[in-house]
Backbone as a chain_set.jsonl record, in Angstrom:
{"seq": "MTLGCASRDNGFTLDDGDAGGSEDASGDGSGDGDGDGGPSGDTNTEPNDVPFELVSASLNATGQFVVLRFSEPVAPVNGVDPADFRISFAALSALCSGRDGCVDQTSYWDPNFFAATYIGYQPYSNARFEVDLITAGNQATDVFLRFETPLDPALCEYFAPYEGEYGALFVHHAPGNIPLKSSDGESLAAIGPQWVAQAQPFWDTDGEYPNLNPKISIPCPP", "coords": {"N": [[71.463, 9.566, 36.436], [69.405, 9.927, 39.276], [67.403, 9.247, 41.851], [67.87, 8.892, 44.424], [66.791, 7.705, 46.319], [67.2, 5.022, 47.625], [67.944, 2.889, 50.196], [70.54, 3.486, 52.836], [73.077, 2.488, 54.556], [74.562, 4.722, 57.136], [75.554, 5.184, 59.334], [74.251, 7.16, 60.872], [71.837, 8.129, 63.209], [68.567, 8.999, 64.55], [66.202, 9.794, 66.588], [63.386, 8.879, 66.194], [60.976, 9.128, 67.662], [60.991, 10.995, 69.258], [61.665, 13.274, 67.565], [59.758, 14.842, 66.293], [58.766, 16.632, 68.184], [60.566, 18.193, 69.685], [63.679, 20.59, 70.252], [66.003, 19.222, 70.373], [67.164, 17.552, 68.01], [67.874, 14.724, 67.894], [66.718, 13.665, 70.168], [68.401, 12.676, 72.266], [69.897, 13.991, 73.467], [71.877, 15.229, 71.871], [73.237, 17.608, 71.345], [75.487, 19.672, 73.356], [74.924, 19.724, 75.628], [74.544, 22.242, 77.112], [72.694, 23.711, 75.479], [73.528, 25.726, 73.529], [74.324, 25.049, 71.016], [76.501, 23.705, 70.103], [78.703, 21.077, 69.018], [78.839, 17.611, 70.206], [81.19, 15.485, 71.868], [84.537, 15.531, 71.447], [86.517, 17.812, 69.89], [88.573, 19.28, 67.133], [90.588, 22.045, 67.458], [92.777, 22.73, 66.581], [94.496, 24.553, 63.746], [94.387, 22.869, 60.372], [95.249, 20.745, 57.304], [92.999, 19.847, 56.118], [90.288, 20.218, 53.989], [87.231, 21.627, 54.986], [84.432, 20.45, 54.269], [81.483, 19.507, 52.901], [80.445, 16.03, 53.428], [78.473, 13.982, 53.352], [74.949, 12.932, 53.586], [71.686, 12.401, 55.231], [68.355, 11.532, 55.576], [66.225, 11.439, 58.241], [63.741, 8.716, 59.128], [61.135, 10.029, 59.617], [61.096, 12.208, 57.718], [61.553, 14.716, 58.757], [63.838, 15.552, 59.22], [67.387, 16.349, 58.371], [70.349, 14.87, 58.282], [73.625, 16.358, 58.284], [76.836, 15.43, 57.465], [80.42, 16.494, 57.949], [83.659, 16.797, 56.878], [85.216, 17.456, 58.967], [85.172, 18.308, 62.438], [82.495, 20.246, 63.571], [82.093, 23.801, 64.407], [80.406, 25.52, 67.162], [77.166, 26.227, 66.481], [75.405, 28.642, 66.909], [73.654, 31.213, 65.738], [73.956, 30.813, 63.219], [72.232, 31.105, 60.306], [69.184, 29.262, 59.685], [68.238, 29.397, 57.039], [70.221, 29.53, 55.286], [70.379, 26.98, 54.221], [69.078, 24.578, 51.535], [67.126, 22.308, 50.185], [66.739, 20.845, 47.223], [64.638, 19.373, 44.654], [66.118, 17.948, 41.786], [66.607, 17.541, 38.459], [68.301, 16.61, 35.25], [67.986, 17.651, 31.905], [67.605, 18.383, 28.591], [67.706, 21.213, 26.296], [66.8, 21.63, 23.22], [67.114, 22.83, 19.72], [66.541, 22.66, 15.92], [68.653, 24.378, 14.391], [70.438, 25.092, 16.771], [71.579, 23.007, 18.144], [71.581, 21.457, 21.091], [71.241, 22.266, 24.582], [72.118, 21.711, 27.754], [70.555, 21.316, 30.661], [69.504, 22.008, 33.959], [66.745, 21.866, 35.863], [65.172, 22.687, 38.961], [63.317, 22.063, 41.905], [61.319, 22.457, 44.59], [61.191, 19.944, 46.934], [58.616, 19.441, 48.369], [56.908, 21.009, 47.04], [57.089, 19.71, 44.757], [56.076, 17.606, 44.96], [53.26, 17.837, 45.629], [52.694, 19.549, 43.439], [53.238, 18.244, 41.134], [52.613, 15.438, 41.531], [50.482, 15.335, 43.282], [48.927, 16.965, 42.119], [47.938, 19.352, 42.512], [47.918, 22.415, 41.786], [49.783, 25.853, 41.888], [50.526, 25.22, 44.716], [51.262, 25.546, 47.96], [53.075, 24.125, 49.279], [55.937, 23.529, 50.894], [59.414, 22.775, 51.489], [61.192, 23.605, 54.007], [64.014, 24.695, 55.849], [64.153, 24.854, 59.082], [65.527, 24.705, 61.794], [68.767, 24.709, 62.82], [70.92, 22.833, 64.042], [73.37, 21.248, 66.613], [74.771, 18.068, 65.601], [74.699, 14.382, 66.411], [77.644, 13.364, 66.485], [80.705, 15.042, 66.789], [81.213, 15.88, 63.896], [78.905, 16.468, 62.469], [75.489, 17.839, 61.393], [72.564, 18.745, 62.396], [69.419, 19.39, 60.43], [66.46, 20.686, 60.869], [63.01, 20.879, 59.606], [60.562, 22.65, 58.679], [58.182, 21.647, 57.573], [57.618, 18.154, 56.925], [59.119, 16.159, 54.711], [57.541, 15.312, 51.845], [55.921, 11.944, 51.792], [55.086, 11.05, 49.433], [56.753, 11.529, 47.402], [59.07, 10.061, 47.312], [57.758, 7.411, 47.177], [56.455, 7.704, 44.691], [58.602, 7.594, 42.825], [60.331, 5.858, 42.977], [60.095, 3.485, 41.464], [61.434, 4.277, 39.775], [64.32, 4.381, 39.903], [67.376, 5.794, 39.369], [67.018, 6.645, 37.054], [65.881, 9.463, 37.125], [65.963, 12.489, 38.451], [67.194, 13.517, 41.583], [67.423, 14.276, 45.28], [69.314, 16.987, 46.641], [71.648, 18.713, 48.479], [72.139, 22.301, 49.205], [73.663, 24.954, 49.729], [74.286, 28.508, 50.646], [76.668, 30.914, 52.111], [75.846, 32.8, 54.975], [75.522, 35.553, 57.052], [76.72, 35.003, 59.428], [78.644, 32.438, 59.273], [78.735, 28.905, 58.829], [81.091, 27.016, 60.53], [84.398, 25.13, 60.845], [85.794, 23.329, 63.681], [88.254, 24.283, 63.81], [87.956, 26.917, 62.518], [87.405, 26.94, 59.714], [85.437, 28.549, 57.188], [82.552, 27.145, 55.944], [82.169, 26.378, 52.33], [80.052, 27.498, 49.469], [77.705, 25.787, 48.013], [76.246, 25.349, 45.469], [74.743, 27.687, 45.36], [73.038, 29.392, 44.255], [70.304, 28.127, 44.151], [69.539, 28.458, 46.435], [69.085, 31.099, 46.726], [66.403, 31.414, 45.253], [63.335, 32.703, 44.761], [61.111, 31.702, 44.127], [59.676, 28.472, 44.238], [60.625, 26.724, 42.381], [63.169, 26.042, 39.36], [64.478, 27.126, 36.317], [67.977, 25.812, 34.72], [70.85, 26.922, 32.806], [73.353, 24.429, 32.12], [74.729, 21.584, 33.868], [74.097, 21.022, 37.032], [75.227, 23.349, 37.784], [77.606, 25.13, 39.827], [77.187, 23.066, 41.903], [79.023, 21.818, 44.091], [80.381, 20.026, 46.52], [78.442, 17.386, 44.918], [76.078, 16.578, 46.72], [74.087, 13.745, 47.194], [70.674, 12.917, 48.685], [69.675, 10.347, 50.09], [66.452, 9.116, 50.234], [64.474, 7.766, 53.265], [63.987, 4.378, 54.029]], "CA": [[70.62, 10.24, 37.086], [69.227, 9.279, 40.393], [66.46, 10.06, 42.842], [68.526, 8.659, 45.801], [65.779, 6.82, 47.584], [67.721, 3.766, 47.957], [68.36, 3.129, 51.697], [71.883, 3.661, 52.918], [73.638, 2.587, 56.047], [75.483, 5.878, 56.804], [75.628, 5.363, 60.625], [73.309, 8.224, 61.291], [70.673, 7.798, 64.071], [67.675, 10.048, 64.91], [64.896, 9.079, 67.886], [61.89, 9.344, 65.448], [59.425, 9.23, 68.416], [61.056, 12.508, 69.901], [62.21, 14.142, 67.033], [59.007, 15.967, 66.103], [58.549, 17.748, 69.536], [61.685, 18.359, 70.472], [64.39, 21.112, 69.869], [67.057, 18.581, 70.126], [66.74, 16.585, 66.759], [67.7, 13.222, 68.123], [65.797, 13.189, 71.135], [69.26, 11.715, 73.105], [71.115, 14.868, 74.076], [72.918, 15.091, 70.802], [73.849, 18.647, 71.553], [76.792, 19.426, 74.068], [74.048, 19.831, 77.162], [74.074, 23.197, 77.589], [71.899, 24.346, 74.715], [74.415, 26.74, 73.092], [74.498, 24.548, 69.574], [77.774, 23.269, 70.239], [78.714, 19.984, 68.874], [79.121, 16.924, 71.224], [82.263, 14.869, 71.668], [85.661, 16.108, 71.366], [86.719, 18.892, 68.922], [90.128, 19.652, 66.997], [90.588, 23.419, 67.029], [94.114, 23.369, 65.494], [94.278, 24.612, 62.043], [94.983, 21.994, 59.665], [95.425, 21.082, 56.064], [92.007, 19.09, 55.636], [89.343, 21.189, 53.732], [86.165, 21.649, 55.656], [83.526, 20.273, 53.095], [80.149, 18.27, 53.112], [80.581, 14.476, 52.625], [77.181, 12.936, 53.456], [73.624, 13.588, 54.042], [70.842, 11.453, 55.168], [67.037, 11.859, 55.73], [65.801, 10.392, 58.745], [62.382, 7.991, 58.582], [59.897, 11.018, 59.662], [61.51, 13.061, 56.528], [61.823, 15.981, 58.966], [65.323, 16.054, 59.544], [68.547, 15.867, 57.517], [71.558, 14.963, 58.752], [74.74, 16.567, 57.113], [78.32, 14.787, 57.777], [81.412, 17.228, 57.451], [84.964, 16.152, 56.795], [86.269, 18.157, 60.109], [84.469, 18.91, 63.304], [81.953, 21.539, 63.453], [81.928, 24.603, 65.566], [79.209, 25.691, 67.718], [76.159, 26.658, 65.246], [74.893, 29.529, 67.233], [73.769, 32.378, 64.879], [73.966, 30.324, 61.752], [71.031, 31.302, 59.831], [68.852, 27.707, 58.782], [67.636, 29.522, 55.493], [71.328, 29.229, 54.315], [70.798, 25.739, 53.584], [67.868, 24.451, 51.138], [66.984, 21.036, 49.536], [66.276, 20.555, 45.962], [64.564, 17.983, 44.066], [66.746, 18.416, 40.818], [66.785, 16.578, 37.295], [68.803, 16.939, 34.124], [67.329, 17.614, 30.734], [68.208, 19.314, 27.43], [66.893, 22.301, 25.577], [67.053, 21.552, 21.718], [66.726, 23.454, 18.463], [67.18, 22.408, 15.029], [69.704, 25.231, 14.297], [71.774, 25.411, 17.464], [71.571, 21.974, 18.548], [70.99, 20.935, 22.386], [72.23, 22.562, 25.774], [72.363, 20.921, 28.852], [69.821, 22.087, 31.541], [69.403, 21.667, 35.273], [65.544, 21.732, 36.762], [65.002, 22.208, 40.269], [62.201, 22.244, 42.59], [61.193, 22.571, 45.97], [60.635, 18.523, 46.51], [57.308, 19.446, 48.707], [56.081, 21.88, 46.094], [57.092, 18.953, 43.308], [54.973, 16.386, 45.072], [52.135, 18.326, 45.872], [51.954, 20.18, 42.277], [53.096, 17.267, 40.011], [52.017, 14.152, 41.985], [49.048, 15.438, 43.983], [47.716, 17.69, 41.013], [47.171, 20.584, 43.323], [48.782, 23.51, 41.099], [50.06, 26.568, 42.849], [50.755, 24.727, 46.216], [51.992, 26.501, 48.94], [53.844, 23.352, 50.257], [57.387, 23.436, 51.033], [60.341, 21.829, 52.651], [62.071, 24.874, 54.242], [64.758, 24.143, 57.277], [63.62, 26.225, 60.221], [66.352, 25.183, 62.615], [69.988, 24.181, 62.883], [71.556, 22.417, 65.754], [74.593, 20.087, 66.568], [74.302, 16.482, 65.523], [75.298, 13.284, 67.757], [78.749, 13.209, 66.545], [81.374, 16.189, 66.368], [81.071, 16.486, 62.605], [77.445, 16.441, 62.064], [74.594, 19.026, 61.907], [71.022, 18.498, 62.136], [68.693, 20.383, 59.944], [65.065, 20.552, 60.946], [62.295, 21.335, 58.639], [59.342, 23.1, 59.196], [57.136, 20.524, 57.282], [58.472, 17.099, 56.982], [59.186, 15.584, 53.195], [55.836, 14.531, 51.383], [56.402, 10.908, 51.07], [54.632, 10.72, 48.023], [57.847, 12.085, 46.24], [59.632, 8.911, 47.156], [56.914, 6.709, 46.446], [56.538, 7.901, 43.078], [60.008, 7.589, 42.061], [60.974, 4.518, 43.349], [59.997, 2.449, 40.243], [62.368, 4.811, 38.424], [65.517, 4.908, 40.51], [68.408, 5.526, 38.518], [66.799, 7.309, 35.881], [65.192, 10.413, 36.935], [65.818, 13.243, 39.864], [67.505, 13.488, 43.533], [67.485, 15.145, 46.346], [70.564, 17.257, 46.87], [71.698, 19.687, 49.458], [72.437, 23.623, 48.59], [74.293, 26.131, 50.909], [74.613, 29.811, 50.377], [76.776, 31.091, 53.164], [75.316, 33.844, 55.498], [76.336, 36.477, 57.618], [77.133, 34.041, 60.499], [79.104, 31.098, 58.24], [79.005, 27.522, 59.302], [82.568, 26.737, 60.675], [84.642, 23.823, 61.298], [86.018, 23.58, 64.609], [89.442, 25.166, 63.726], [87.769, 28.399, 61.832], [87.286, 27.376, 58.09], [84.059, 28.548, 56.808], [81.821, 26.157, 54.581], [81.917, 27.268, 51.096], [79.119, 27.613, 48.915], [77.189, 24.695, 47.311], [75.105, 25.653, 44.313], [74.028, 28.804, 46.147], [71.801, 30.049, 43.338], [69.148, 27.666, 44.193], [69.066, 28.987, 47.929], [68.592, 32.446, 46.535], [65.832, 31.63, 44.32], [62.396, 33.414, 45.718], [60.379, 30.685, 43.875], [60.157, 26.925, 44.075], [61.177, 26.096, 40.729], [63.903, 27.166, 38.923], [65.522, 25.947, 35.268], [69.04, 26.984, 34.301], [71.796, 26.231, 31.849], [74.293, 23.611, 32.846], [74.478, 20.489, 34.337], [74.114, 21.234, 38.504], [75.923, 24.457, 37.869], [78.41, 25.305, 40.95], [76.726, 22.035, 42.867], [79.985, 21.046, 44.253], [80.21, 18.732, 46.099], [77.017, 17.142, 44.796], [75.864, 15.299, 47.698], [72.519, 13.244, 47.022], [70.105, 12.499, 49.887], [68.787, 9.17, 50.089], [64.956, 8.935, 51.183], [64.35, 6.975, 54.209], [63.728, 3.245, 53.957]], "C": [[70.019, 9.297, 38.174], [68.705, 9.766, 41.209], [67.144, 10.045, 44.119], [67.691, 8.405, 46.864], [66.085, 5.587, 47.845], [68.047, 3.821, 49.638], [69.899, 2.823, 51.82], [72.041, 3.507, 54.24], [74.788, 3.65, 56.235], [75.902, 5.939, 58.176], [74.925, 6.473, 61.233], [72.274, 7.57, 62.314], [69.672, 8.957, 64.53], [66.605, 9.039, 65.573], [63.787, 9.702, 66.918], [60.742, 9.784, 66.44], [59.402, 10.781, 68.819], [61.119, 13.553, 68.916], [61.212, 15.407, 66.672], [58.632, 16.928, 67.06], [59.588, 18.366, 70.044], [62.898, 19.361, 69.503], [65.42, 20.341, 69.196], [66.573, 17.489, 69.07], [66.665, 15.073, 66.942], [66.809, 12.941, 69.194], [66.753, 12.403, 72.583], [70.0, 12.28, 73.708], [72.109, 14.848, 73.126], [73.773, 16.357, 70.578], [75.01, 18.129, 72.421], [76.287, 19.808, 75.404], [73.954, 21.124, 77.593], [73.256, 24.328, 76.423], [72.443, 25.693, 73.869], [74.786, 26.353, 71.592], [75.631, 23.994, 69.258], [77.815, 21.802, 69.83], [78.995, 18.966, 69.895], [80.189, 16.195, 70.859], [83.669, 16.079, 71.619], [86.242, 16.841, 70.03], [87.882, 19.202, 68.824], [90.033, 20.874, 66.803], [92.133, 23.848, 66.646], [94.014, 23.342, 64.217], [95.013, 23.368, 61.434], [94.891, 21.739, 58.288], [93.753, 20.358, 55.242], [90.764, 20.155, 54.992], [88.254, 20.723, 54.375], [84.883, 21.549, 54.242], [82.43, 18.965, 53.706], [80.42, 17.142, 52.387], [79.683, 13.684, 52.523], [76.051, 13.592, 53.766], [72.751, 12.711, 54.18], [69.325, 11.822, 55.879], [66.559, 10.884, 56.963], [63.721, 9.753, 58.518], [61.276, 8.952, 58.956], [60.079, 11.964, 58.171], [61.579, 14.546, 57.376], [62.896, 16.534, 59.476], [66.44, 15.592, 58.888], [69.672, 16.135, 58.029], [72.766, 15.306, 58.106], [76.079, 16.197, 57.959], [79.305, 15.582, 57.283], [82.712, 16.499, 57.432], [85.65, 16.398, 58.085], [84.97, 18.304, 60.902], [83.855, 20.211, 63.309], [82.076, 22.297, 64.596], [80.613, 24.843, 65.798], [78.256, 26.42, 66.502], [75.694, 27.938, 65.578], [74.994, 30.657, 66.248], [73.501, 32.088, 63.44], [72.394, 30.395, 61.203], [70.39, 29.734, 58.822], [68.427, 27.981, 57.328], [69.306, 29.499, 54.504], [71.587, 27.808, 53.806], [69.419, 25.77, 52.514], [68.335, 23.074, 50.466], [66.582, 21.122, 48.041], [66.026, 19.068, 45.482], [64.891, 18.361, 42.723], [66.662, 17.186, 39.447], [67.501, 17.407, 36.166], [68.0, 17.064, 32.891], [68.148, 18.353, 29.385], [67.276, 20.239, 26.611], [67.521, 22.151, 23.597], [66.607, 22.15, 20.765], [67.283, 22.924, 17.243], [68.138, 23.103, 14.565], [70.728, 25.11, 15.433], [71.918, 24.116, 18.126], [70.86, 21.84, 19.986], [71.706, 21.489, 23.385], [71.339, 22.101, 26.938], [71.541, 22.07, 29.807], [69.628, 21.304, 32.959], [67.993, 22.269, 35.599], [65.266, 21.741, 38.016], [63.682, 22.884, 41.081], [62.172, 22.025, 43.879], [60.559, 21.03, 46.089], [59.026, 19.003, 47.293], [56.207, 20.189, 47.495], [55.923, 20.763, 44.665], [56.049, 18.107, 43.715], [53.728, 17.032, 45.027], [51.686, 18.979, 44.327], [51.764, 18.775, 40.951], [52.651, 15.676, 40.272], [50.671, 14.174, 42.521], [48.305, 16.278, 43.171], [47.21, 18.495, 42.001], [48.247, 21.979, 42.416], [48.533, 24.675, 42.077], [49.969, 26.156, 44.305], [51.589, 25.808, 46.747], [52.953, 25.647, 49.56], [55.157, 23.657, 49.896], [58.154, 23.065, 51.569], [61.482, 22.722, 52.803], [62.854, 24.466, 55.671], [64.431, 25.647, 58.004], [64.425, 26.154, 61.675], [67.527, 24.242, 62.117], [70.539, 24.089, 64.163], [72.66, 21.293, 65.633], [74.26, 18.872, 66.561], [75.152, 15.585, 66.845], [76.715, 12.964, 67.745], [79.219, 14.852, 66.061], [81.336, 16.902, 64.891], [79.789, 16.252, 61.79], [76.663, 17.513, 62.637], [73.281, 18.376, 61.768], [70.503, 19.705, 61.476], [67.147, 19.876, 60.202], [64.202, 21.321, 59.802], [60.952, 21.311, 59.135], [58.021, 22.107, 58.848], [57.66, 19.115, 56.512], [58.528, 16.585, 55.089], [57.87, 14.915, 52.966], [56.737, 12.996, 51.008], [56.122, 10.292, 49.948], [55.924, 10.784, 46.786], [58.975, 10.732, 46.121], [58.841, 7.68, 46.547], [56.67, 6.56, 45.236], [57.303, 7.662, 42.31], [60.643, 6.463, 42.421], [60.972, 3.514, 42.25], [61.185, 2.972, 39.462], [63.801, 5.25, 38.668], [66.501, 4.572, 39.717], [68.154, 6.07, 37.169], [66.201, 8.813, 35.86], [65.362, 11.02, 38.228], [66.641, 12.7, 41.182], [67.328, 14.463, 43.995], [68.803, 15.841, 46.53], [70.446, 18.877, 47.717], [72.386, 20.97, 48.724], [72.742, 24.258, 50.003], [74.723, 27.46, 50.406], [75.172, 30.465, 51.694], [76.41, 32.644, 53.614], [76.227, 34.804, 56.466], [77.095, 36.126, 58.773], [77.608, 32.803, 59.832], [79.079, 30.285, 59.093], [80.461, 27.54, 59.263], [82.794, 25.512, 61.24], [85.321, 24.516, 62.905], [87.377, 24.788, 64.953], [89.438, 26.544, 62.74], [87.467, 28.394, 60.476], [85.712, 27.414, 58.019], [83.752, 27.449, 55.489], [81.74, 26.878, 53.433], [80.528, 27.193, 50.694], [79.056, 26.428, 48.267], [76.073, 24.876, 46.299], [74.235, 26.352, 44.889], [73.048, 29.372, 45.246], [70.442, 29.663, 43.628], [68.473, 28.33, 45.578], [68.532, 30.313, 47.486], [67.29, 32.844, 45.726], [64.498, 31.766, 45.465], [61.166, 32.009, 45.231], [60.491, 29.467, 44.028], [60.329, 26.11, 43.252], [62.009, 26.996, 40.457], [64.802, 26.134, 37.409], [66.816, 26.951, 34.903], [70.035, 26.209, 33.475], [72.736, 25.496, 32.762], [73.931, 22.308, 33.535], [74.935, 20.449, 35.79], [75.358, 22.138, 38.348], [76.193, 24.679, 39.445], [77.812, 24.136, 42.058], [77.969, 20.912, 43.343], [80.369, 21.134, 45.747], [78.82, 18.356, 46.03], [76.688, 16.024, 45.396], [74.155, 14.987, 47.687], [71.788, 12.981, 48.552], [69.368, 11.286, 49.66], [67.184, 9.244, 50.588], [64.992, 7.558, 52.235], [63.951, 5.546, 53.653], [62.219, 3.158, 54.282]], "O": [[70.089, 8.074, 38.054], [69.208, 10.806, 41.634], [67.074, 11.011, 44.878], [67.809, 8.774, 48.032], [65.186, 4.919, 48.357], [68.381, 4.879, 50.171], [70.462, 2.045, 51.051], [71.394, 4.144, 55.071], [75.84, 3.53, 55.607], [76.728, 6.832, 58.363], [75.212, 6.599, 62.423], [71.947, 6.402, 62.107], [70.257, 9.966, 64.925], [66.274, 7.906, 65.222], [63.427, 10.878, 66.95], [59.824, 10.559, 66.17], [58.46, 11.573, 68.801], [60.713, 14.675, 69.22], [61.552, 16.59, 66.697], [58.188, 18.02, 66.707], [59.392, 19.162, 70.961], [63.098, 19.09, 68.319], [65.784, 20.476, 68.027], [65.688, 16.673, 69.327], [65.835, 14.312, 66.446], [66.118, 11.925, 69.109], [66.255, 11.818, 73.545], [70.8, 11.726, 74.462], [73.228, 14.464, 73.468], [74.773, 16.356, 69.86], [75.483, 16.993, 72.468], [77.074, 20.186, 76.272], [73.215, 21.266, 78.567], [73.265, 25.551, 76.561], [71.661, 26.615, 73.635], [75.455, 27.143, 70.925], [75.828, 23.755, 68.067], [76.887, 21.154, 70.314], [79.587, 19.55, 70.803], [80.384, 16.084, 69.648], [83.57, 17.298, 71.766], [86.357, 16.087, 69.063], [88.549, 19.449, 69.829], [89.305, 21.119, 65.841], [92.557, 24.99, 66.466], [93.57, 22.405, 63.554], [96.058, 22.92, 61.906], [94.308, 22.694, 57.774], [93.512, 20.414, 54.036], [90.367, 20.971, 55.824], [88.119, 19.502, 54.448], [84.597, 22.46, 53.466], [82.523, 18.024, 54.493], [80.598, 17.066, 51.171], [79.776, 12.705, 51.783], [76.086, 14.746, 54.192], [72.773, 11.922, 53.236], [69.406, 12.526, 56.886], [66.494, 9.671, 56.762], [62.8, 10.316, 57.925], [60.219, 8.553, 58.468], [59.05, 12.362, 57.624], [61.658, 15.551, 56.669], [63.011, 17.629, 60.028], [66.538, 14.369, 58.789], [70.096, 17.267, 58.263], [73.079, 14.5, 57.231], [76.276, 16.705, 59.063], [79.31, 15.577, 56.052], [82.736, 15.464, 58.098], [86.6, 15.675, 58.387], [83.876, 18.408, 60.348], [84.522, 21.222, 63.089], [82.165, 21.759, 65.7], [79.72, 24.548, 65.003], [78.799, 27.146, 65.67], [75.48, 28.617, 64.574], [76.088, 31.09, 65.888], [72.976, 32.854, 62.632], [71.496, 29.736, 61.728], [70.844, 29.266, 57.778], [68.267, 27.076, 56.509], [69.39, 29.458, 53.277], [72.582, 27.434, 53.186], [68.701, 26.77, 52.542], [69.499, 22.747, 50.24], [65.647, 21.922, 48.023], [66.671, 18.038, 45.675], [64.071, 19.136, 42.23], [66.672, 15.983, 39.708], [67.378, 18.629, 36.086], [67.055, 16.281, 32.972], [69.299, 18.784, 29.465], [66.126, 19.893, 26.338], [68.536, 22.609, 23.073], [65.376, 22.11, 20.779], [68.485, 22.662, 17.291], [68.91, 22.28, 14.073], [71.905, 25.022, 15.085], [72.738, 24.31, 19.024], [69.657, 22.089, 20.07], [72.92, 21.317, 23.276], [70.11, 22.137, 26.994], [71.734, 23.285, 29.785], [69.61, 20.074, 33.0], [68.094, 23.496, 35.608], [65.036, 20.601, 38.418], [63.2, 23.996, 40.863], [63.076, 21.338, 44.354], [59.532, 20.793, 45.452], [58.119, 18.821, 46.48], [55.039, 19.898, 47.233], [55.053, 20.838, 43.797], [55.139, 17.846, 42.928], [53.025, 16.593, 44.116], [50.499, 18.949, 44.001], [50.821, 18.436, 40.236], [52.402, 14.873, 39.373], [49.836, 13.292, 42.323], [47.1, 16.404, 43.394], [46.041, 18.345, 42.356], [49.398, 22.182, 42.801], [47.585, 24.735, 42.86], [49.279, 26.848, 45.054], [52.321, 26.641, 46.213], [53.722, 26.174, 50.363], [55.49, 24.0, 48.762], [57.712, 22.804, 52.687], [62.479, 22.741, 52.081], [62.19, 23.914, 56.548], [64.444, 26.839, 57.695], [64.277, 26.998, 62.559], [67.419, 23.317, 61.312], [70.627, 24.912, 65.075], [72.765, 20.561, 64.649], [73.486, 18.449, 67.42], [75.868, 15.95, 67.778], [77.189, 12.379, 68.719], [78.586, 15.64, 65.359], [81.404, 18.116, 64.696], [79.752, 15.895, 60.612], [76.81, 18.048, 63.736], [73.088, 17.47, 60.957], [70.909, 20.836, 61.748], [66.729, 18.801, 59.771], [64.683, 22.266, 59.177], [60.34, 20.436, 59.747], [57.094, 21.858, 59.62], [58.121, 19.257, 55.379], [57.563, 16.953, 54.42], [57.276, 14.153, 53.728], [57.738, 12.855, 50.306], [56.662, 9.287, 49.487], [55.974, 10.256, 45.675], [59.586, 10.449, 45.091], [59.247, 7.059, 45.564], [56.643, 5.469, 44.668], [57.012, 7.481, 41.127], [61.752, 6.287, 41.916], [61.907, 2.716, 42.185], [61.824, 2.292, 38.659], [64.417, 6.104, 38.031], [66.684, 3.423, 39.313], [68.975, 5.967, 36.257], [66.028, 9.378, 34.78], [65.018, 10.353, 39.203], [66.607, 11.546, 41.61], [67.09, 15.513, 43.398], [69.665, 14.964, 46.59], [69.613, 19.78, 47.642], [73.117, 20.771, 47.754], [72.171, 24.069, 51.077], [75.676, 27.415, 49.628], [74.297, 30.657, 52.538], [76.604, 33.59, 52.85], [77.453, 34.738, 56.554], [78.039, 36.827, 59.136], [76.728, 31.942, 59.857], [79.359, 30.647, 60.236], [81.091, 27.944, 58.285], [81.989, 24.847, 61.892], [85.359, 25.703, 63.23], [87.506, 25.671, 65.801], [90.434, 27.118, 62.3], [87.257, 29.456, 59.889], [84.923, 26.638, 58.559], [84.418, 27.102, 54.513], [81.251, 28.007, 53.476], [79.737, 26.817, 51.56], [80.102, 25.894, 47.896], [74.96, 24.415, 46.553], [73.079, 25.957, 45.043], [72.097, 29.901, 45.821], [69.496, 30.438, 43.487], [67.292, 28.626, 45.761], [67.43, 30.618, 47.942], [66.969, 34.006, 45.478], [64.463, 31.249, 46.581], [60.472, 31.476, 46.096], [61.674, 29.136, 43.962], [60.206, 24.889, 43.353], [62.03, 28.171, 40.824], [65.404, 25.06, 37.409], [66.857, 28.177, 34.807], [70.039, 24.978, 33.466], [72.921, 25.819, 33.935], [72.74, 22.06, 33.721], [76.033, 19.934, 35.999], [76.448, 21.727, 38.745], [75.3, 24.489, 40.271], [78.061, 24.436, 43.225], [77.997, 19.699, 43.133], [80.662, 22.235, 46.212], [78.006, 18.806, 46.835], [76.832, 14.866, 45.003], [73.249, 15.738, 48.047], [72.533, 12.861, 49.523], [68.363, 11.348, 48.953], [67.118, 9.571, 51.773], [65.512, 6.49, 51.913], [63.473, 5.671, 52.526], [61.649, 2.067, 54.284]]}, "num_chains": 1, "name": "protein.A"}
């Protein structure tokens, strides 16, 4: 189990100076220039045998943007509901009894709720890490998720000494009425959609990361 807070060179760039006050997450014209949510650069619109899936994710230094990278170029994101995506802080555990043995379980939390409640000792906190904008990224295969409230830095600061031992940030997706699609028209499949559907900021379920496929963790910023 890993928190995923180690830095990683993944080629993503975000202009943190402009990110907080711009509808364009990169601050450098990462969209296609006409405000329609289309990806930058050339895109392949011919059908192919490459499955359209999430391959990596990265959090920018301010904690307000996550860059999603896909296996194929992404179609314009107009109309895609930002709430189709949700980030969890998740950890494995086991529920054991003397008669029935142990059952694997996964616990999910909203990352900012976890930081406020269990690190900041603020019970019943309203802190949330919720996507409020989805837009095209710097590359044709990328999408930016913007969060209404940045990730609480206390989460990574607290768990840095326990890296590799407890928890991780994960990307979840539940397709909405207007799905995210590749440029050749393939819709993105669900990724651990049960967490997206949860109204509460925490959830326990049986099994080891059920339906979280692919299981993409997000490194914390350096």
